[in-house]
SERO-4910 file (N, C-alpha, C, O; in steps of 0.05 Angstrom, whole numbers):
BEGIN
 pado doro    nc1    nc2    nc3   cac1   cac2   cac3    cc1    cc2    cc3    oc1    oc2    oc3
  Met    A    278     87    331    261    110    331    234    102    320    232     89    299
  Gly    A    213    109    334    186    103    326    172    128    314    181    150    317
  Phe    A    151    123    299    135    145    286    106    142    294     96    120    299
  Glu    A     93    165    295     64    166    299     51    183    278     63    202    269
  Thr    A     27    176    269     13    191    249    -17    185    251    -25    167    264
  Leu    A    -32    201    237    -61    197    234    -67    197    204    -59    216    190
  Leu    A    -81    177    195    -89    176    167   -118    185    165   -136    175    178
  Val    A   -123    205    148   -150    217    145   -158    219    116   -141    216     98
  Asp    A   -183    224    111   -194    228     84   -186    206     65   -177    210     43
  Ala    A   -190    181     74   -182    158     58   -203    150     37   -227    151     43
  Leu    A   -194    142     14   -211    132     -7   -199    106    -18   -176    106    -26
  Tyr    A   -214     84    -17   -205     58    -27   -220     52    -53   -245     53    -53
  Val    A   -206     46    -74   -218     39   -100   -207     11   -107   -183      7   -108
  Asn    A   -225     -8   -112   -217    -36   -118   -226    -44   -146   -248    -37   -155
  Trp    A   -209    -60   -159   -216    -71   -185   -210   -101   -185   -191   -110   -173
  Ala    A   -227   -116   -199   -221   -144   -205   -208   -144   -233   -219   -133   -252
  Val    A   -184   -156   -235   -168   -156   -259   -161   -185   -266   -155   -200   -249
  Pro    A   -161   -192   -292   -153   -219   -300   -125   -224   -290   -107   -208   -292
  Arg    A   -121   -248   -279    -96   -256   -266    -72   -252   -285    -50   -244   -276
  Ala    A    -75   -257   -311    -53   -255   -330    -43   -227   -333    -20   -223   -342
  Glu    A    -59   -207   -326    -51   -179   -330    -37   -167   -305    -29   -144   -306
  Leu    A    -35   -182   -284    -22   -172   -259      7   -180   -258     15   -201   -268
  Pro    A     24   -163   -246     52   -170   -243     56   -192   -223     39   -196   -205
  Glu    A     77   -207   -226     83   -229   -207     98   -217   -183    118   -204   -186
  Pro    A     88   -223   -159    101   -212   -135    127   -226   -129    132   -248   -140
  Pro    A    145   -214   -113    170   -227   -107    165   -252    -90    146   -254    -75
  Ser    A    183   -272    -93    181   -297    -78    186   -291    -49    203   -274    -43
  Pro    A    173   -303    -30    155   -326    -32    125   -318    -33    108   -334    -28
  Leu    A    120   -293    -41     92   -283    -42     78   -294    -66     90   -299    -87
  Ala    A     51   -298    -64     35   -306    -86     10   -289    -86     -1   -283    -65
  Leu    A      0   -282   -110    -24   -266   -112    -48   -281   -100    -50   -305   -103
  Asp    A    -64   -266    -86    -88   -277    -74   -111   -274    -94   -122   -252    -96
  Cys    A   -117   -295   -109   -136   -293   -131   -163   -306   -123   -164   -323   -106
  Ala    A   -183   -296   -137   -210   -308   -134   -217   -320   -161   -207   -313   -182
  Ile    A   -236   -338   -160   -245   -351   -185   -271   -338   -194   -290   -337   -179
  Asp    A   -271   -328   -218   -294   -315   -230   -302   -331   -254   -292   -326   -276
  Gly    A   -320   -350   -251   -327   -368   -273   -303   -386   -278   -294   -400   -260
  Asp    A   -293   -386   -303   -270   -403   -310   -244   -388   -308   -223   -400   -310
  Ala    A   -245   -361   -306   -220   -345   -306   -213   -336   -278   -229   -326   -263
  Ala    A   -188   -340   -271   -178   -330   -245   -175   -300   -247   -164   -289   -266
  Cys    A   -184   -286   -226   -181   -257   -224   -165   -250   -199   -166   -263   -179
  Gly    A   -149   -228   -202   -135   -217   -180   -148   -190   -174   -166   -181   -188
  Phe    A   -139   -178   -153   -151   -152   -145   -129   -131   -143   -106   -136   -136
  Val    A   -137   -106   -150   -119    -83   -148   -134    -63   -131   -157    -58   -135
  Thr    A   -119    -51   -112   -130    -31    -95   -114     -5    -96    -89     -6    -93
  Leu    A   -128     17   -101   -115     43   -101   -125     57    -76   -149     60    -72
  Val    A   -107     66    -59   -114     78    -33   -103    107    -34    -79    111    -37
  Leu    A   -121    126    -31   -113    154    -30   -120    164     -2   -142    160      8
  Phe    A   -101    178     11   -106    188     38    -87    211     44    -69    217     29
  Arg    A    -92    225     66    -75    246     76    -62    236    102    -76    227    120
  Gln    A    -36    238    103    -22    231    128    -19    257    144     -6    276    135
  Arg    A    -31    257    167    -32    281    184    -17    277    210    -20    256    223
  Gly    A     -1    297    217     13    296    243     35    276    245     42    266    267
  Leu    A     48    269    222     70    249    223     93    261    239    102    283    233
  Arg    A    102    246    259    124    255    275    140    232    286    130    210    290
  Ala    A    166    237    290    183    218    304    177    221    334    174    243    344
  Thr    A    176    199    348    169    200    376    190    215    392    183    226    414
  Gln    A    214    217    382    235    232    396    234    262    390    247    278    403
  Leu    A    219    270    369    216    298    362    187    306    361    175    309    340
  Pro    A    174    309    385    145    312    386    134    338    374    111    339    367
  Phe    A    151    358    370    141    384    360    144    387    330    133    406    319
  Val    A    158    369    316    160    370    287    139    351    276    141    327    279
  Arg    A    119    363    262     98    347    251     95    353    221     96    376    213
  Leu    A     90    333    206     87    336    177     59    327    168     46    311    181
  Glu    A     50    339    146     24    331    134     28    331    104     38    350     92
  Phe    A     18    309     91     21    307     62      2    286     51     -6    267     66
  Pro    A     -6    288     26    -23    268     13     -6    244      5     18    246      1
  Gln    A    -20    221      1     -6    197     -7    -25    180    -24    -49    180    -19
  Cys    A    -13    165    -42    -28    147    -59    -13    121    -61     11    120    -67
  Asn    A    -26     99    -54    -14     72    -55    -29     54    -74    -53     54    -75
  Leu    A    -13     39    -90    -24     18   -107    -16     -9    -95      7    -15    -91
  Arg    A    -37    -25    -88    -32    -49    -73    -45    -73    -86    -65    -71   -100
  Leu    A    -33    -96    -82    -44   -122    -91    -45   -141    -67    -26   -143    -52
  Pro    A    -68   -154    -63    -69   -174    -41    -52   -198    -48    -53   -209    -70
  Val    A    -37   -207    -28    -19   -230    -32    -21   -249     -8    -33   -242     13
  Arg    A     -9   -272    -10     -7   -291     12     23   -300     13     36   -303     -8
  Asp    A     33   -304     37     60   -313     40     62   -343     38     42   -356     32
  Ala    A     85   -354     44     90   -383     41     72   -399     60     65   -422     55
  Asp    A     63   -387     83     45   -400    102     16   -394     96     -2   -401    112
  Arg    A     10   -381     73    -17   -374     64    -29   -352     82    -54   -350     83
  Val    A    -13   -336     95    -22   -313    111    -27   -290     92    -10   -283     76
  Ala    A    -51   -278     95    -59   -255     77    -44   -230     84    -39   -224    108
  Ser    A    -36   -215     64    -23   -189     67    -27   -172     42    -43   -180     25
  Val    A    -14   -150     40    -15   -134     16     13   -128      6     32   -125     22
  Trp    A     16   -127    -20     42   -121    -33     39    -92    -42     22    -86    -59
  Leu    A     55    -74    -32     55    -46    -39     71    -43    -64     95    -42    -63
  Val    A     57    -40    -87     70    -39   -113     82    -12   -118    105     -9   -127
  Arg    A     66      9   -113     75     37   -116     65     54    -93     43     49    -83
  Gln    A     82     73    -85     74     92    -64     81    120    -75    105    126    -79
  Leu    A     61    136    -79     66    163    -89     62    184    -67     41    184    -54
  Val    A     83    200    -63     82    221    -43     94    246    -57    107    244    -77
  Pro    A     90    270    -45    103    294    -56    134    291    -56    145    277    -39
  Ala    A    147    304    -75    176    301    -79    192    308    -54    213    296    -49
  Trp    A    183    328    -39    198    336    -15    198    315      7    215    316     25
  Val    A    179    296      6    178    275     27    200    254     23    209    242     42
  Val    A    208    249     -2    226    227     -9    253    230      6    262    211     18
  Pro    A    266    253      5    291    256     20    288    251     50    306    239     63
  Leu    A    266    259     62    261    254     90    258    225     96    267    215    117
  Gly    A    244    210     78    240    181     81    266    165     80    268    145     93
  Arg    A    286    176     65    311    161     63    328    164     88    346    148     93
  Leu    A    323    185    104    337    189    129    330    167    148    340    166    171
***
């Protein structure tokens, strides 16, 4: 089953954080760090947005809308391909049971 949605009203907030203060991602991922002088820095991104018109492709008339907040860290896999590690995903409580289905 596939899903379709539209993400609107997005806000991205980024911070440079000392590498030592960031959590270690699961193996084989590694934090994608930059060098700031002598200290390695990692980045933290907070993404706030509204998910609009979320629907299963098999149920075209049932559509959901809700806000979402994601805490992400940029990472690289074993082949050094860039990606993001979704550390936390905050959604309204009523969305969680639907997501488990």
